[in-house]
C-alpha positions in Angstrom: -67.8 -72.6 37.3 -66.2 -75.9 37.6 -67.4 -79.2 39.0 -64.7 -81.2 40.1 -64.8 -85.2 41.5 -62.2 -87.6 42.8 -60.2 -90.3 43.6 -60.4 -91.8 40.2 -58.1 -94.4 38.3 -55.6 -93.5 35.6 -55.5 -90.0 34.3 -57.6 -90.1 30.8 -61.7 -90.6 31.4 -63.6 -88.0 33.2 -62.2 -86.2 36.1 -59.3 -88.3 36.2 -57.5 -85.8 33.9 -57.1 -84.0 37.3 -54.7 -86.7 38.5 -51.9 -87.1 39.6 -53.2 -85.2 42.8 -51.4 -82.9 44.1 -51.2 -82.2 48.1 -54.1 -79.6 48.1 -56.1 -81.6 46.0 -55.8 -84.4 48.4 -56.3 -82.5 51.4 -59.8 -81.6 49.9 -60.2 -85.4 49.8 -59.2 -85.9 53.4 -60.2 -82.7 54.9 -61.0 -84.2 58.5 -64.3 -85.5 57.9 -65.6 -88.6 59.5 -68.7 -90.0 57.7 -69.7 -93.3 57.6 -69.7 -95.1 54.3 -73.6 -94.6 52.9 -75.5 -94.3 49.8 -77.0 -90.8 51.0 -75.2 -87.6 50.4 -73.7 -85.6 53.3 -73.0 -82.0 52.8 -69.9 -80.7 53.9 -71.1 -78.2 56.4 -69.3 -74.3 56.0 -67.5 -74.9 53.2 -68.2 -72.3 50.7 -71.9 -71.7 50.4 -73.4 -75.5 51.7 -74.6 -76.3 48.2 -77.7 -74.0 49.0 -80.5 -74.3 46.8 -82.3 -71.1 45.9 -84.8 -70.0 43.2 -83.2 -66.8 41.3 -85.3 -66.3 38.2 -87.1 -67.8 35.4 -88.0 -71.7 35.6 -84.6 -72.7 36.9 -83.1 -73.2 40.5 -79.8 -72.2 41.4 -77.4 -74.4 43.7 -74.8 -72.4 45.3 -71.6 -73.6 45.7 -70.1 -76.4 48.1 -69.0 -79.7 48.9 -70.7 -83.0 49.6 -69.5 -86.9 49.6 -71.4 -89.7 48.3 -70.1 -93.2 48.7 -66.5 -92.0 49.5 -66.3 -89.8 46.5 -66.1 -86.3 47.2 -67.8 -83.8 45.1 -66.8 -80.2 45.1 -69.0 -77.0 43.1 -66.7 -73.8 43.2 -69.7 -71.1 41.9 -73.6 -70.9 41.1 -74.7 -73.4 39.0 -78.2 -72.7 37.3 -80.6 -76.0 36.5 -83.0 -75.8 34.2 -86.7 -77.0 35.2 -89.3 -78.6 32.6 -92.4 -76.4 33.1 -95.6 -78.6 33.7 -98.4 -79.0 31.5 -101.7 -76.8 32.3 -103.7 -78.4 34.9 -100.8 -80.6 36.2 -98.6 -81.1 39.0 -95.1 -82.6 39.6 -92.5 -83.3 41.8 -88.7 -83.2 40.9 -85.7 -84.1 42.7 -82.3 -82.0 42.3 -79.7 -84.9 42.9 -75.9 -85.5 43.1 -75.7 -88.0 40.1 -72.6 -90.4 40.5 -71.6 -92.1 37.3 -68.5 -94.7 38.4 -68.4 -95.5 34.5 -67.3 -91.9 33.1 -66.0 -91.1 36.7 -68.1 -87.7 37.5 -70.3 -86.8 40.2 -72.7 -84.2 38.5 -75.7 -81.7 39.6 -79.1 -83.1 37.8 -82.7 -82.6 37.6 -84.6 -85.8 38.2 -87.8 -85.2 36.5 -91.1 -86.9 38.2 -94.4 -87.6 36.2 -97.0 -84.9 36.1 -100.5 -85.7 37.4 -103.6 -83.7 37.2 -104.9 -85.1 40.5 -102.4 -83.7 43.2 -103.5 -86.1 45.7 -101.8 -88.6 43.3 -98.3 -86.6 43.4 -95.2 -89.0 43.6 -91.6 -88.4 44.2 -89.3 -89.5 41.2 -87.9 -92.7 41.1 -84.3 -92.9 42.0 -81.5 -94.5 39.7 -79.5 -96.3 42.4 -78.3 -99.4 40.3 -75.0 -100.2 38.2 -73.1 -97.0 37.3 -75.1 -94.5 38.5 -76.3 -93.9 42.2 -78.8 -90.5 42.9 -78.9 -89.2 46.1 -81.3 -85.9 46.6 -80.3 -82.4 48.1 -83.7 -81.0 47.3 -87.4 -81.9 45.9 -89.3 -79.1 43.8 -93.0 -78.9 43.9 -93.9 -78.0 40.2 -97.5 -76.9 39.5 -99.0 -75.0 36.6 -100.6 -72.3 39.0 -96.9 -70.9 38.7 -96.3 -70.7 35.3 -93.4 -68.4 35.2 -91.1 -69.3 38.2 -90.6 -71.8 41.2 -91.6 -70.0 44.4 -89.1 -70.8 47.4 -91.3 -72.2 49.6 -91.9 -75.1 47.2 -88.0 -75.8 47.3 -87.9 -78.9 50.0 -84.5 -78.8 51.4 -83.1 -82.3 51.9 -79.4 -82.0 52.3 -78.1 -83.6 55.1 -74.8 -82.7 56.7 -72.0 -84.1 57.8 -70.6 -84.3 61.4 -67.2 -82.3 61.6 -64.8 -81.2 64.1 -65.3 -77.7 62.7 -69.3 -77.7 63.4 -69.1 -79.4 66.5 -66.6 -76.8 68.2 -67.7 -73.6 66.5 -71.5 -73.9 67.0 -73.9 -74.2 69.9 -75.5 -77.8 70.0 -78.5 -76.3 72.2 -82.0 -76.9 71.1 -83.2 -73.3 71.2 -87.0 -74.4 71.2 -88.6 -75.0 74.5 -90.6 -78.2 75.5 -90.1 -79.2 71.8 -91.5 -82.1 72.5 -94.8 -81.1 73.4 -94.5 -82.8 77.0 -95.6 -80.2 79.0 -98.9 -79.2 79.5 -100.6 -77.0 82.2 -104.3 -77.5 81.2 -104.2 -74.8 78.5 -105.3 -76.1 74.9 -102.1 -76.3 73.9 -98.3 -77.2 75.1 -96.8 -75.1 77.4 -94.5 -72.4 76.2 -96.0 -72.2 72.3 -98.9 -69.6 71.3 -101.5 -69.2 69.1 -102.8 -66.1 70.2 -102.5 -64.7 66.3 -104.6 -67.9 65.1 -107.6 -67.9 67.7 -108.5 -69.1 70.9 -108.1 -72.7 71.1 -110.1 -74.6 73.8 -108.6 -77.6 75.9 -106.5 -79.7 74.0 -108.1 -83.2 73.6 -106.4 -86.7 74.2 -106.5 -86.5 70.3 -104.4 -83.7 69.7 -102.1 -84.8 72.4 -100.6 -87.6 69.8 -98.6 -90.6 69.9 -95.1 -90.7 71.4 -92.7 -90.5 68.8 -88.8 -91.4 68.5 -88.2 -88.5 70.7 -91.2 -87.0 72.8 -94.5 -86.9 71.6 -96.2 -84.9 68.3 -99.3 -82.3 68.3 -102.0 -82.0 66.2 -102.3 -78.6 63.8 -106.1 -78.7 63.1 -107.3 -76.9 59.7 -106.8 -73.2 60.1 -104.7 -73.4 63.1 -101.1 -72.9 63.7 -98.8 -72.7 66.7 -95.6 -70.5 67.3 -92.8 -70.0 69.6 -90.6 -67.0 69.9 -86.4 -67.2 70.6 -85.4 -64.4 72.5 -81.6 -64.0 71.7 -79.0 -61.3 72.5 -77.6 -61.2 69.5 -76.8 -62.9 66.0 -73.8 -63.2 64.1 -74.2 -62.7 60.3 -73.6 -65.6 58.1 -74.7 -67.8 61.2 -76.3 -70.9 59.7 -79.3 -72.1 61.9 -81.1 -75.3 61.2 -84.9 -75.9 61.9 -85.6 -79.6 61.8 -89.3 -81.2 62.2 -91.7 -84.1 61.2 -95.1 -83.6 59.6 -97.8 -86.9 59.4 -101.2 -86.3 57.9 -103.4 -88.3 59.8 -107.4 -87.7 59.1 -107.4 -88.5 55.1 -108.0 -84.7 54.2 -105.4 -83.3 51.8 -103.8 -81.0 53.8 -101.2 -77.7 53.5 -98.9 -77.1 55.9 -95.9 -74.5 56.4 -93.5 -74.1 58.5 -91.7 -70.6 58.7 -89.0 -68.8 60.7 -89.5 -64.9 61.6 -87.5 -62.2 63.1 -89.0 -60.8 66.3 -88.9 -57.2 67.3 -88.3 -56.1 71.5 -92.2 -56.4 71.8 -92.2 -60.2 70.2 -94.2 -59.2 66.9 -92.7 -60.8 63.4 -91.1 -58.8 61.3 -88.8 -60.1 58.4 -89.1 -63.4 56.7 -86.2 -65.6 57.2 -87.0 -69.2 55.9 -90.1 -70.8 55.0 -91.2 -74.2 53.7 -94.7 -75.3 52.4 -95.8 -78.7 52.1 -98.2 -78.7 49.6 -101.0 -81.5 49.0 -100.2 -84.0 52.1 -102.8 -87.0 52.1 -103.3 -89.8 54.5 -100.1 -90.5 56.2 -97.9 -88.9 53.9 -95.0 -88.4 56.6 -92.2 -86.0 56.0 -89.0 -85.4 57.9 -87.0 -82.4 56.7 -84.5 -79.7 58.2 -84.4 -75.6 56.8 -81.0 -74.6 57.1 -80.6 -70.7 56.1 -77.8 -67.9 56.9 -79.1 -64.3 58.2 -77.0 -62.3 55.2 -77.3 -59.1 57.1 -79.4 -58.4 60.6 -82.9 -57.2 60.9 -83.5 -53.8 62.1 -84.4 -53.8 65.8 -83.6 -57.7 66.2 -84.4 -59.5 69.2 -84.8 -63.5 68.2 -86.6 -65.8 66.2 -90.6 -66.7 65.7 -91.0 -70.3 64.5 -94.3 -71.3 63.3 -96.5 -74.3 62.0 -99.9 -73.2 60.0 -102.2 -76.1 58.9 -104.5 -75.0 55.8 -106.8 -77.9 55.4 -106.8 -81.4 57.1 -105.1 -82.4 60.2 -101.5 -82.9 60.8 -99.1 -83.7 63.8 -96.2 -81.7 64.5 -93.3 -83.7 66.1 -89.9 -83.2 67.5 -88.9 -79.6 66.1 -85.5 -78.6 66.5 -84.0 -75.4 66.0 -80.5 -75.1 66.8 -77.6 -72.9 65.8 -75.2 -74.3 63.0 -76.2 -77.4 60.9 -78.5 -80.5 61.7 -76.8 -84.2 60.5 -80.4 -85.7 59.6 -81.7 -88.6 62.2 -83.2 -86.6 65.5 -81.0 -86.2 68.4 -81.8 -86.3 71.8 -82.3 -83.4 73.7 -83.0 -82.9 77.5 -84.6 -79.5 79.4 -86.4 -78.1 82.4 -89.9 -76.9 81.5 -91.4 -74.3 84.0 -95.5 -74.3 83.9 -96.4 -70.8 83.6 -99.4 -71.9 86.0 -99.0 -74.5 88.7 -100.6 -77.9 88.2 -102.9 -78.6 91.4 -105.1 -81.5 91.7 -108.3 -81.4 94.0 -107.2 -84.4 96.0 -104.3 -82.6 97.1 -105.3 -79.1 97.7 -105.7 -78.0 101.3 -107.2 -81.5 101.6 -107.4 -83.1 105.2 -104.8 -86.1 105.3 -104.2 -89.1 107.7 -101.5 -91.2 107.8 -100.3 -93.2 104.6 -98.7 -93.3 101.4 -100.3 -92.5 98.1 -99.4 -93.4 94.8 -100.3 -90.4 92.3 -100.9 -92.0 88.7 -99.7 -88.5 86.4 -101.8 -89.6 83.4 -104.7 -89.8 85.7 -103.8 -87.1 88.2 -103.0 -83.1 88.0 -105.3 -82.7 85.0 -103.6 -85.7 83.0 -100.9 -83.6 81.7 -98.0 -85.0 82.6 -96.8 -86.9 79.9 -95.1 -90.6 79.4 -91.5 -90.1 79.3 -91.2 -87.3 81.3 -87.9 -87.9 83.6 -89.1 -86.2 86.9 -91.4 -83.1 88.1 -91.0 -80.4 90.3 -93.1 -80.6 93.3 -94.1 -77.6 95.9 -95.4 -79.1 99.2 -97.9 -77.0 101.5 -98.7 -78.7 104.9 -99.9 -77.5 108.5 -101.4 -80.4 111.4 -103.4 -79.6 114.2 -101.0 -81.3 116.6 -97.2 -80.8 115.4 -96.6 -78.6 118.0 -96.4 -81.5 120.4 -96.2 -84.4 117.8 -94.9 -85.7 114.5 -95.8 -84.7 111.6 -94.5 -84.6 107.6 -95.1 -84.9 104.4 -92.8 -86.2 101.6 -92.3 -87.4 97.9 -91.1 -90.7 96.9 -90.1 -92.4 94.2 -92.4 -94.8 92.5 -90.3 -98.6 92.7 -87.2 -99.4 93.9 -84.4 -99.1 93.9 -85.9 -95.6 93.5 -87.9 -95.4 96.2 -86.1 -92.8 98.0 -87.7 -89.6 99.6 -86.4 -87.0 97.5 -88.1 -84.0 99.7 -90.0 -84.1 103.1 -91.9 -81.3 104.8 -91.2 -81.7 108.6 -93.8 -80.0 110.8 -92.3 -81.2 114.0 -92.2 -78.9 116.8 -94.0 -76.2 114.5 -96.8 -74.1 116.0 -100.3 -76.1 115.6 -102.2 -75.3 112.0 -99.4 -72.7 110.8 -98.5 -73.9 107.1 -95.0 -74.7 106.2 -93.6 -75.1 102.3 -91.0 -76.6 100.4 -90.4 -77.5 96.9 -88.5 -80.6 95.1 -87.7 -82.4 92.5 -89.0 -86.0 92.4 -88.2 -88.4 89.5 -91.3 -89.9 88.1 -90.1 -92.0 85.1 -86.3 -93.5 86.3 -84.9 -96.4 83.8 -84.7 -99.8 85.8 -82.9 -102.1 83.9 -83.0 -100.2 80.7 -86.6 -100.0 80.6 -89.0 -97.4 81.5 -92.2 -97.1 82.8 -95.4 -96.0 80.6 -96.8 -94.2 83.2 -95.4 -91.4 84.9 -96.0 -91.7 88.5 -94.7 -91.1 92.2 -96.0 -91.3 95.8 -97.0 -88.7 98.4 -96.1 -89.8 101.9 -98.3 -88.2 104.9 -97.2 -89.0 108.9 -100.0 -87.2 110.9 -100.3 -86.6 114.2 -104.3 -87.8 113.9 -106.9 -88.7 111.7 -107.4 -85.8 109.1 -105.3 -83.8 111.4 -103.1 -82.8 108.3 -104.1 -80.5 105.3 -101.9 -80.7 102.6 -101.5 -78.9 99.5 -99.0 -80.7 96.6 -98.6 -78.5 93.1 -96.5 -79.3 90.1 -94.2 -76.1 88.8 -92.5 -77.9 86.1 -91.1 -80.6 84.4 -87.8 -82.6 83.2 -88.4 -83.9 79.9 
């Protein structure tokens, strides 16, 4: 096992003894990586085993082979490296970091355990203070939850992955960057208790989601509450999966009610019936207290394809307290850290209807529809567009002019995005049209806080046109 770092001045001190550098070593340094100068550690994706951290036995963790860049210095570890962890005293809890420690005086970069302070009250847990001054700079790649309740080993679920991956041409060309989760921004509801395309059947029945559960807008989409004893999951169906293909789940958690909360994120394989089979990755967040917020990633590889594999199940469970989950992203390949923007169309399992627009007699006129109030108020802010189905008939359509259309709500997007023409149609015979209408178009780099559109009716007389408008899905 060899740990190396370069480039250094001279040929005597520390890893400078590897100088003068040959072509192979210099190419390792260049290696096609383009990372903005940063104090963070960026793991080089796809190089050996990505510095993946696992429990392999005893009270220690093993950092697999891989490479990283920190402050424009390159670190390489060519074989698994075991790091011993100090056992906590009985009745105590502790957070420890696994860090890459840059020492410019010694001209080295080394993996070390940064031990935290043990506490008897887990609500007082704090992360270790990193040294980031003078010749020493420490950046974490994992957070360890160390507890006396496990005196002989460190459960894998208590190793919090904090790796950030560099963006390289290799990863961008090799792996799909599509989000495999549907409705990952929790923007679409059809009136049920949980967001569209998510499920809770294994956790019991949930009543209609309250305003508190459909929580505040985040940097991408919105968050959704997971109450104590509840959980949500989504199955991701795939035709197949290649061995050693990396997958990354990224999500944000925030404890909001002041009660100590344990929240778990888990990735399963699923069989042809959609039932969870093998556990592929698990991350448990222990003793989150009020206002604690964690952005994290789980990056894993399938070393062998499970029997009867048909895809993945992404699952979140809360045990105590109320925790918001937000911005879940599940991608093939690596994720660099900051949340990226994804857009998608979500089709509702059942159409959204509104009593004012369900086979209702209408006269000529234009009505502005506020979607936070109408259609169950389920269309969330930041929704880009909806798919509307128009159905209408008119008592005098055979000899008169009648129609119903949907329009944008403000110039320059006030256009007619779809119109069901009834001119010449036999009196009181229904016709139907489906179209897409923008509900939150940017105007001079600004967006409306309220998703809305307009419905325009042309009737042959007072109350002669029977109109039904339903929403079939949304673009987010």
